[in-house]
N, C-alpha and C positions, 0 to 999 in steps of 0.2 A: 409542392410539399405534399407528402402523403398523409392523409388524415385518418387512416385506419387505426382503430384502437382495439386491443384485445379485451375480451370480457374479463371482469374482475373475479368471476367465479369459474373455477376450472372443474369440469366434470370428469370424474374417473370412476371406475368400477370399485366395488367394495373390496374385492380381493387385492387390487393394486394398492388401495389405501392401507389395508392391513399389513401388506408387505413393506410399505414405506415406514409405517409406524411401529413395526415389530422391534423389540429390543434385541439388538445384535451386539455381541461382545466385540469390543475394539481393543486390540493390544496396543498399548502405549509404551513408548520408551522415553527415558529421561536422559538428556545429554549431560553426562558427567564430565566430559573431556573439555568443555568450554571454559576458558579462563577469561573472565570479564575484567580483571584488574590490570589489564595491560596499560591503559592510558590514564589511569587515575593519578599518577604522579606528574603528568605533563601539565604545565601551567599554560594559560592563555597568554601569548606573547604578542609583541608588536608585529611579528611576521604574520601571525594569524589575522590580525586586524588589517594589515596591508593586503593580504590575499582576499579577504572579504570585500574590501573596497574596490580592488581591481576587478573582481568578478561582477560586482554591481555595475561598474563602468561599462564593461563589455556587454552585459545584458541590456543596459540602457541603450547602447548603440544599436544592438540588434532590434530592439523594439522600435526605435526611431526609424530605422531603415525599412522595417516592414510596414509601418503605418504611413509612410510618405509615398 
């Protein structure tokens, strides 16, 4: 195992530091076309519960197979 550790203090020139810390204008856009209310009316049903349990069973099998 490699035990090289980088120093916690990074040395850089004053000009580079000022360039990184300078205030630059960032143009931001707001996504107005997204409709988040698609699945709000959908209720949690027995099929959803069955899918969760099925996925848990298959994940458990994969874990068992990889550990043995």
